C-alpha positions as CSV (number, residue, x, y, z in Angstrom):
1,M,0.1,0.0,0.0
2,T,1.2,3.4,-0.9
3,E,0.2,6.7,0.4
4,T,-0.4,9.3,-2.7
5,A,2.8,11.3,-4.3
6,T,2.4,14.7,-5.4
7,R,3.2,14.4,-9.0
8,P,2.6,16.1,-12.8
9,H,0.3,14.3,-14.6
10,P,-0.5,14.7,-18.3
11,A,-4.5,15.8,-19.7
12,S,-6.0,12.6,-19.6
13,T,-9.3,11.3,-20.8
14,T,-12.2,9.7,-19.4
15,P,-11.0,6.4,-17.7
16,T,-13.0,3.2,-18.3
17,N,-11.6,1.2,-15.8
18,T,-13.2,1.4,-12.0
19,L,-12.2,1.9,-8.7
20,F,-13.8,1.4,-5.1
21,T,-13.3,3.7,-2.4
22,G,-13.4,4.0,1.3
23,F,-13.8,6.8,3.5
24,L,-13.2,5.7,6.9
25,L,-14.4,8.1,9.9
26,Y,-13.1,7.6,13.2
27,K,-13.4,9.3,16.9
28,R,-10.8,8.4,19.7
29,A,-13.2,6.3,22.1
30,E,-12.7,6.7,25.9
31,S,-9.8,3.9,26.2
32,W,-8.0,6.2,23.9
33,F,-7.4,9.0,27.3
34,H,-7.5,6.2,29.6
35,D,-4.7,3.9,28.8
36,Q,-2.0,5.6,30.1
37,A,0.9,2.9,29.4
38,A,0.3,2.8,25.4
39,D,3.3,3.0,23.5
40,W,1.8,6.0,21.3
41,A,5.1,6.4,19.0
42,A,5.2,2.0,18.7
43,A,1.7,2.0,17.7
44,D,2.0,5.0,15.0
45,T,4.7,3.0,13.4
46,E,1.9,0.0,13.7
47,V,-0.1,2.5,11.2
48,A,2.8,2.8,9.0
49,N,4.1,-0.5,8.4
50,L,0.2,-1.6,7.6
51,V,0.1,1.9,5.1
52,S,3.6,1.0,3.6
53,G,3.0,-2.8,3.8
54,A,-0.5,-3.6,2.5
55,E,-1.8,-5.3,-0.7
56,E,-0.3,-4.4,-3.9
57,G,-3.3,-1.8,-5.4
58,V,-4.0,-0.1,-2.4
59,T,-3.6,3.3,-1.8
60,L,-3.8,5.5,1.2
61,R,-4.9,9.0,-0.6
62,G,-5.5,10.8,2.4
63,A,-4.8,10.9,6.0
64,Y,-7.3,13.6,7.3
65,T,-7.4,15.5,10.8
66,V,-10.8,16.4,11.6
67,L,-10.5,17.6,15.2
68,G,-11.7,21.1,15.6
69,L,-13.8,20.6,12.3
70,H,-16.7,18.6,13.4
71,P,-17.6,16.8,16.9
72,D,-18.0,13.6,15.9
73,V,-15.4,12.8,14.4
74,D,-11.6,13.1,14.9
75,L,-9.4,11.0,12.0
76,M,-10.6,10.0,8.5
77,L,-8.7,8.2,6.2
78,W,-9.6,7.8,2.6
79,V,-8.4,4.5,1.1
80,V,-9.0,3.5,-2.7
81,A,-8.4,-0.1,-4.6
82,P,-9.5,-2.2,-7.5
83,N,-11.7,-4.4,-5.1
84,L,-14.3,-3.4,-2.4
85,D,-12.8,-6.4,-0.3
86,Q,-9.4,-5.2,-0.4
87,V,-10.6,-2.2,0.9
88,Q,-12.3,-3.8,3.9
89,R,-9.7,-6.1,4.5
90,F,-7.0,-2.3,5.0
91,A,-10.0,-1.7,7.3
92,I,-10.0,-4.6,9.4
93,A,-5.9,-4.6,9.9
94,F,-6.3,-0.9,10.9
95,D,-8.9,-2.1,13.4
96,K,-6.5,-4.9,14.4
97,T,-3.6,-2.2,15.2
98,A,-3.1,-0.5,18.1
99,I,-4.3,3.0,17.2
100,G,-7.5,1.4,15.8
101,R,-8.3,-0.8,19.2
102,N,-8.6,3.0,20.7
103,L,-10.8,4.8,18.0
104,R,-15.0,3.9,17.7
105,L,-15.5,3.8,13.8
106,V,-18.4,6.2,13.4
107,E,-18.8,6.0,9.7
108,A,-17.6,4.2,6.5
109,Y,-18.9,5.4,2.8
110,H,-18.1,3.0,-0.2
111,G,-18.9,3.3,-3.3
112,M,-16.8,2.6,-6.9
113,A,-16.0,4.9,-8.7
114,S,-16.5,5.2,-13.3
115,G,-17.0,7.6,-16.0
116,S,-20.5,10.1,-15.3
117,V,-23.3,9.1,-17.2
118,Y,-24.3,12.2,-17.9
119,D,-21.0,13.8,-19.3
120,S,-18.1,11.5,-21.0
121,S,-15.7,14.0,-20.1
122,H,-16.4,14.2,-15.9
123,S,-15.2,11.8,-13.5
124,P,-14.0,11.0,-10.0
125,A,-10.2,13.7,-10.1
126,F,-8.9,10.3,-8.1
127,L,-9.8,8.0,-10.8
128,R,-8.0,10.2,-13.5
129,G,-4.5,10.4,-11.1
130,E,-5.2,13.5,-9.7
131,D,-2.9,14.6,-7.0
132,P,-5.2,14.9,-3.6
133,K,-5.3,18.8,-2.2
134,R,-5.3,20.0,1.4
135,Y,-9.2,20.2,2.7
136,L,-11.4,17.4,2.3
137,S,-14.9,17.6,2.3
138,V,-17.3,14.4,1.7
139,Y,-20.8,13.8,2.6
140,P,-23.5,11.6,1.5
141,F,-26.2,12.4,-1.7
142,N,-29.8,11.0,-2.8
143,K,-31.8,12.0,-5.3
144,T,-35.8,11.5,-4.8
145,P,-37.7,8.9,-6.5
146,E,-38.9,11.3,-9.3
147,W,-35.0,12.2,-10.4
148,F,-35.0,9.0,-11.9
149,Q,-38.5,8.7,-13.1
150,L,-37.5,11.7,-16.0
151,P,-36.2,10.6,-19.3
152,Y,-32.8,10.9,-19.7
153,P,-32.2,13.4,-21.7
154,E,-34.2,15.3,-19.1
155,R,-31.9,14.4,-16.8
156,R,-28.6,14.8,-18.6
157,Q,-29.1,18.7,-19.7
158,L,-29.7,19.9,-15.6
159,M,-27.2,17.6,-15.0
160,V,-24.7,19.6,-17.4
161,E,-26.0,22.8,-16.2
162,H,-24.7,21.8,-13.1
163,G,-21.5,20.8,-14.5
164,E,-21.2,24.1,-16.3
165,M,-21.8,26.2,-13.2
166,G,-19.2,23.6,-11.3
167,R,-15.9,24.6,-14.2
168,E,-16.9,28.4,-12.6
169,Y,-14.0,27.2,-9.8
170,P,-11.5,25.0,-11.6
171,S,-9.3,24.4,-8.8
172,V,-11.9,21.9,-6.9
173,L,-12.0,18.7,-7.3
174,T,-14.8,16.6,-7.3
175,N,-15.0,12.8,-6.7
176,T,-18.2,11.3,-6.7
177,V,-18.6,7.5,-6.6
178,S,-21.9,5.3,-6.8
179,S,-23.2,3.6,-3.6
180,F,-26.8,2.2,-5.3
181,G,-27.5,-1.6,-3.5
182,I,-24.3,-1.4,-0.5
183,A,-25.4,1.5,1.3
184,D,-27.9,3.5,2.6
185,Q,-26.6,6.7,0.3
186,D,-27.1,6.2,-3.6
187,W,-23.4,8.5,-3.8
188,I,-20.7,9.9,-2.3
189,V,-19.5,13.3,-2.9
190,A,-16.3,14.2,-2.1
191,L,-14.4,17.7,-3.2
192,E,-11.0,18.6,-2.8
193,D,-9.0,22.3,-2.7
194,D,-6.2,23.9,-0.9
195,D,-8.8,26.7,0.3
196,P,-12.2,25.7,2.1
197,A,-13.1,29.5,1.0
198,T,-13.4,28.2,-2.2
199,L,-15.7,25.2,-1.7
200,I,-17.6,27.2,0.3
201,R,-18.3,29.9,-2.7
202,M,-18.7,26.6,-5.1
203,V,-21.3,25.1,-2.9
204,Q,-23.5,28.4,-2.5
205,K,-23.1,28.6,-6.2
206,L,-24.3,25.3,-7.1
207,R,-27.4,26.0,-4.6
208,E,-28.8,27.9,-7.3
209,A,-29.0,24.9,-10.1
210,K,-32.4,23.7,-11.2
211,V,-31.4,20.0,-10.7
212,R,-31.1,21.2,-6.6
213,E,-34.9,20.6,-6.7
214,W,-34.6,16.9,-6.8
215,T,-31.9,17.0,-3.9
216,S,-33.3,14.3,-0.4
217,V,-30.2,13.9,1.2
218,D,-26.6,15.9,1.2
219,T,-26.0,15.6,5.1
220,P,-23.9,15.0,7.1
221,I,-20.9,16.9,5.9
222,Y,-17.6,16.2,7.2
223,L,-14.3,18.3,6.4
224,G,-11.0,16.9,7.1
225,E,-7.8,19.2,6.2
226,R,-5.1,16.1,4.7
227,K,-1.6,15.7,6.0
228,D,1.2,13.1,6.5
229,L,-0.1,10.4,8.2
230,A,2.4,11.2,11.2
231,A,1.3,14.8,11.4
232,V,-2.2,13.2,11.8
233,L,-1.7,10.9,14.3
234,Q,0.3,13.3,16.2
235,D,-3.3,15.1,16.3
236,L,-4.7,12.5,17.6
237,H,-2.3,12.3,20.6
238,G,-2.6,15.9,21.8
């Protein structure tokens, strides 16, 4: 397993492959604060070894500090792999570490990434090989049953309009993955940018899109700051 490295990317086209992704959100358990004998340095090394030694094809796109940004979550891990079972095996292995045993899994968003059914030029940024950014905003997303009953050309036109509005904010990386049939939500939306103010402005602008009429769920929203894994773990230790 590797952490995503920063590197230049050539212009890319819509990928035909798929990847599975997992957003794992954790809160420190009471045991975290009461285990005075814990060897946190060794525990951090154990997690680092898990990340670096996991099976081929599994990537930690980012580790995020959520402390101070949401009352229910302290840590977020974003894992990407060719198959869902690889994401699950990583979560199981993490749960068995000393760090994992002192965390409580608050939420686990899983989905499959592929090209858009409405716009062939649009696909999740991480699937195109784009480098991650400093901040990540992630949330579940559902549309109303009436949306799926609209004729496809009408849905496509509404989504094209939505996409054009989003292109006014080119620095924002959008990552929408499908969870149909495997989770409560239909999609997971993950937005990345180095400046949270840009995320605010873009999402506020998109509220004006007509397609908003068919949105039924788009909360809770979790915001995290991406850091080196060691720095994120140090934040947890305080």
